[in-house]
N, C-alpha and C positions, 0 to 999 in steps of 0.2 A: 769290388774295391773302389773306391771313390781315388781320384786324381788329387793329389796335392798341389799348391803352387808352386812348392819348390821343385817338383818332377817337370813342372814346365819349363822353369828356368834352367835347369839341367838340361833339358832338350835343345833350348836355344844355343848353349856352349855346344852340344854337341854338333848342332847345324852348322855353327858358322867356323868352327876351329877343325872338329874332328871329320869332315866328309860324311858326315850322318846325312841321310834321305830315305824317303821312303822310294823303294825302286820301282813299285806298280801297285797301282789300286786296279784290280781286275774285275770287271762285271760281266758275272755267269749269267747267259740268259738258256733258258729250252727252246729247241725247236722243235720237239716232238708233235708239236700240231699242225706244222707249217706244209707237210708232205701233201701234195696232190697228181693225179696221173698227168696233170698237163704241166709241163715244167716250166712254162710259164707263170703261171699261177703259184708255182711251188716258188719260185724267185721273189714275185711281188709280195707272197706271205713272210718271207724270208726277211726281205728289205723292209717291211713295214712294221714287223715286231721288234727287229733291231732299234730301228727307229722310235719307237713307243717309249721303250726303255731308256735307250742310250742317249737319245738327244741332248740331254743336258748333263751326261757323264763329265765331258772334259769342264765344264762352266764349273760344276759343285767341285770337284777336284781340286781346280783354279782357285775359289773363294775359299776353300780350306787351307791350301797354302798360305794365302795370304794373311788369314785369320792367324796361324800359328807360326808361320815364317819357317815352315818345314819345306823342301823342296820335294814335290812327286814327281818324278823322274819320267815316268812312261803311266799313259793311262789307257789300259786295254780291254778288250771284250774276249770272252771264250763261251763257246757255242757248245750244245751236245754235240757228240762224234757224228759228223753228217753220214758217216757208214749206216749208223744207226737210224738217224732220225730220217732217212732217205735211201732205204736199202733196194729199192726198185730201180734205181738209176742206173745207167750204164757210164761208160769212162767220161764219154764226152759230155753228157748231163751234169755230172761232178764239176767238171771243169767249169761249166756254166754256173753252177752253186759257188765254186770259190770266187769267179768273176763277181758276181753278187755280195758276195761276203766283202769282198774288198771294198766296193763301192760304197757299200754301207758304213765300212770302216773309217772310208774317207771322208762321207757326208757327215757324220758325227765328229770327227776328228780324232779318233783315237790312233796310236802308233800302231798296235799290232791287234790281229783278230786270230785267236787259237781256235782249234775245234775241227780243222780238216783232217780228222783221225779216225782210227779203227783199232778194237779191240781183238785180236786174232793169236792169244797164247795158245787155243787149244784148236782152233780151226777156223775156217773161211765161209760166210755166206757168199753167194756169186757178188752180191753188192760190195763186200769188203774187197774182194779182188778187183773188181772194177774201180774202187776208189784208189787202191794201190796202184794201178795201172794209170791213173788220173795224175797221181802228186807230180811228175816231174813239169807236166802241162800247165798244171795248175800255179805251181809255185814260180815258173816261167812267164806267166801271164798275168800276174798279181804283186802289188806291192807290200802288204800288209799281213795276207794270208801266210800263216805258219801251220806246219803239218807234224803230226806225232803220229805214231803206231807202236802200240804193245806187244811184243811177240813173245813174252814169256811169263810166267808167274810160279812161286814157289808152289800152288795148287795144281798147277795145269803142265809145268815143265817148260821146255823150250821148243815152239815151232819151227824146227829148221826150214821149213818149206818158207815159211813166211820170212825167216831171216834172209833167205837167199833172194826171195823177191824184194825185199828191202833193199840189199846190195845192189841189186839191179837199178832199183829206184834212184839210190844216193849217185851212181855212175851217170845214169841218164841227167837227172838233174845239175850235175856238176858239166856236163855238155851244153844242156839248152840256156845256162846262165854263163856260160865261159866267158861272155865279152863283160861280165861283173865279177871276175876273179871267182867264178861257182859260187856266187852269194847264195843260191837258191839252197843250197846244204847247210847254208847257215840258220836255215827257216825251216830245217827238218830233221827230227830226233825220233831214235827206235830206244823203244823203253822195254824195262822188265818191271813187273809190280807197279806199273804207273799209278801213282795217286789220282783221284777222281777230281781233288780243288785245288791242283797246284794254280798258283796265279802268274809263276814265270813261264814265257817263251822260250823255247818252242812246244814245250809239252803241255801249254794251258788247255783244258777241254771243261765243259760243263758235264759234270759225271751224270749217269741216269739216276743214281740216287739222290740228286740235289732238289733242291725248291725249284722253284717256276723262274725265282732271280734272285740273285744273290751278290754281294761285294765281299771278296776276296784281298788280304793285302799280303805284299811281299817287301821286306824291309831290307834294308843294306846298311852294314855299318861295322865293315872291316877296320876303316881308320878308327872308330872309337874304341875297338878292342885293341888296336896298335898301339893307341895312344894310352889305355889303361895299362898294357904290359912294360912300355918303355917308363911309366912313371913309377912302377910296382918297384923296378931293380932287381936285385940279386937276390930273388925270395925262392924256395924250395918248389917241385911241381904241385906238390898238392895246393900250396898257398897261390900259386900262380893260375890252377884252375879255380880256383875260388872268386878269384879276381875279377876273370873271364865270364864267370857264370853270373857273378854279380852286376856285371856289364850289359851280360844279354839283357838280363832282366829289365833294366833301363831301356833300352831299344824296343823291346817286345811291348813295355806299356806306353810308349810314344807311338809306336807304331798302330797298336789298337785303337788308341784314342784318335787316331785318324779316320780309322778305318769306320769306326763307328759315326763317327761324325756325318764322313761321307754317305754312308748307309741311311743315316737320318733323313739326311736331306732328299734322298731318293724316296725315302718311305717305303725301304725294302730292307730285307733280314741282313746282318751282318754275318757272313761265314766263317772264314779262318783266317789267322795270320800267319804268314808262313815266315820264319823267324832265320831263314837261311842267310848266313853273310856272304852277299852276291858282289864280287869285284867290279871294278870298271877299270878302264884305262888310265886312268887319272892317276900322277903319282900320290901316295899316300892313302891309298885304298884298295889294297891289295892283300890277298890272303898268302901270296909268296913272303910279302913281308913281315906279316903277322907269325910266321912259320920262323923266319930270320929271328924276329924280335925274341921268340921264344930261344932262342940257341943253337939253331942251324945255321952251318955257314952258309948253305944255299939250297932252294930245292933241287932234292936229288940226293942230297947227301945222307950216309946212315944215319936212321933216328928219325927220319922226314917221315915216314908215315905212322909213328909213335906219337910224334908231335901233332899230326894231323887228326889223329883218333881223338886225343886228348882235347885238342879244341873242339872238335864235333860234338864230342860228349858233353863239355862244357855248356857250348851254346844250347844245346837241347835243354839239360837241366834248368838252366836259367831261364829259357823260354817257357818252359811247364810250369816254373815257381812265378810266374808273373800272369800265366793268361788261362784260363779254361778252353780257349779256343785256338790252341797250335795244331795247324795242318799243314796239308802240304807236302814237301819235302822237309824243310826246315833242319839246318845244318851250316855246312861249309861246302861252295863249289870252288872248283878248281878249273874253268876254262884257261885255256893258255892265250887266246887272241884277247880277250877281256881282261886281261890281269897283266900289268905292266912288269911286275916283277916274275912271274909265268914266261912270259915272252922273252925277258934278259935271259932266264935260265935256260931256256929252249936254245935261244941265240949262241950261249956258249958250250951247249953241249950237256949240260948238268942234267937235264931230265929226259927221260926216252920214254916212248909209248909204254914199254914193260914197264917201268916205274911210276908211270902216272895208274898205269892200270891196277898196278899195287896199292896205290894211294884210295882208290876208289872202293876199294873193299871196305874204307873205315869211314869214307866221306858220305854225302847226301846226293851225290850223284853219279855220274861216272865219265866215260872219254869226252870230254866237252869242248867243242870248236877248235879241233886240232887238225890242222892242214896235214896232208898227205899227197905225195906223187900223183899226179894225174894219170899216170898208166900203171896206178894199183891196180890188180886183177881184181874184179868182183868175188870170187873166191876168197882173196885174202879178207875183203871188207867184211864178207859174211864170217869169216872165221874171228875178226876183233869183235863184231857184234857178239856171236856167240858165246865167247870168252867172258863178256860183261855180263851179259845175261845169266850164266854159269855163277858169278859171284851174287848176282842177286837172287838167284833162285837157292842155294844152297844158305847164303845168310838171311834170307827172309826179307830183303832189304830193296829199297828202289836204286836201280842203275841203269845207265843211258849210254848211249853211243850218238854223237853229233860230230859226224867226221864229213871233212870238204877235200875229196881227191879233185885238188885243183886243175882243172883241165890246161895240159900243156905247160904245166910247171914241173921241176924237179927240185930236188933237196937242196935246201939252200936260198929257193926263190920265197918269195912273200904272197899272203895275200892281206890286201888292205880295204876295209869296209869302212873305216873314220867311226865317230859316234862311239856307242858302247858294244858295237861288234867287235871294233880294233881291230888289230892286223897280226899276222903269226907267220913264223917261218914256216917252212915246208918242212917235216920231220920225216926222218928215216923209218921205212916200215921194214920189216924183215921181207926177205925174199924167198923165205922157203913156202911151200905149197900146203895148203889144208882143202884144196879141191876134192881131193878124195873123199875126206872126212865128210864136209859140207855137201858135197853131192850125192850122199846118200840118201839125204832128205828124212823126211818123217818127222817123229817129235822125239826128242829127247825126255823121259818118262819123268815124272814129279819125284822130288827127294822123299824118303822116310818123313822128314819134319813136316810134311805135308798132311799128313794123317795125323790131324788133330782132334777129330771129333772124338 
């Protein structure tokens, strides 16, 4: 479908007035040909391949920004899950891989590099266990590396042994980065039903079914949707859904145009556009404010989950109308620290982790960027992760948990990272124990809906 000049003019309006930007242009790179028995040669191959493909990534993105007047907030890289590409390594060697990834990311100028990842929803290889052991030390010794581990899927069920290992990794990461408000945990996410083409961090990696190298886009348009809802006035919910759908159509068209331009400059394939509404801490760029404009007094009120479900559905329908290349997670994100409206709701006590968990059953991700007391037990963190996975497994959707047990902090304290990661109040967690349940270990079997063959 060709792009009309009027669409470009409308995109400029969205950019200048309504906080529209491209959240990320993410280059996916396969590292499956980089393994060598000698770790130093492996590191050299990793570094050389990333520079080969990504040396102009930031420059090309900036040229497209200047051409169209649309900000691209982040330029990122995602690589093959390193536990797959380098399964023969031990924990110490995986940390060395993380460091060379970090150096390559710094040298090409990108903001983050994803793919320090493992897929263990059904079981572990020896290398995958070693990678999980390495995660806290890798995140503590790098700046740009982010990590994700998939511990559950609708087809496999929930690997509770992996859930417990990740709870330990989250706690250790919080401790090792305690001098920076446990920031390592903001770069670590646990998934169920993880997509292979997600351009957003911390879950980005380059899936094994992907091409050698691709460009994937992630858009950000809560402010545009908010403005459209306010302009619509007192219409009924079906009309409001139609307005959101049409607005998302426009955002998606603009995002795909940018993505294809960047891919063409590289001479590599365009992959997908992730149409997720991703908020920022900036005023007017909040999913919470969108829900309030829809008629909810504040996030956490009765009806919040219904409003979010409607928003998420309309976003997906609008994106699918606009492009045949929609992928990733594509919906609405509800991170606490990255959304000014969510931060205010948490400060007032209007939202709880339990309410946020209910909301994750109808949005695109899960419990995201939530600060909890530093003394929260590992078993409680494991229980929260397991709950999120259960929602994803039963509903055949992506869910996740990016929890920050802020070392030395208690309810009412804050973590503050600045920039897109924002700040968040430490929220209350139930003190009831799930230790005996998660302590059983093993795997929760896949549900009946997994038998679709």
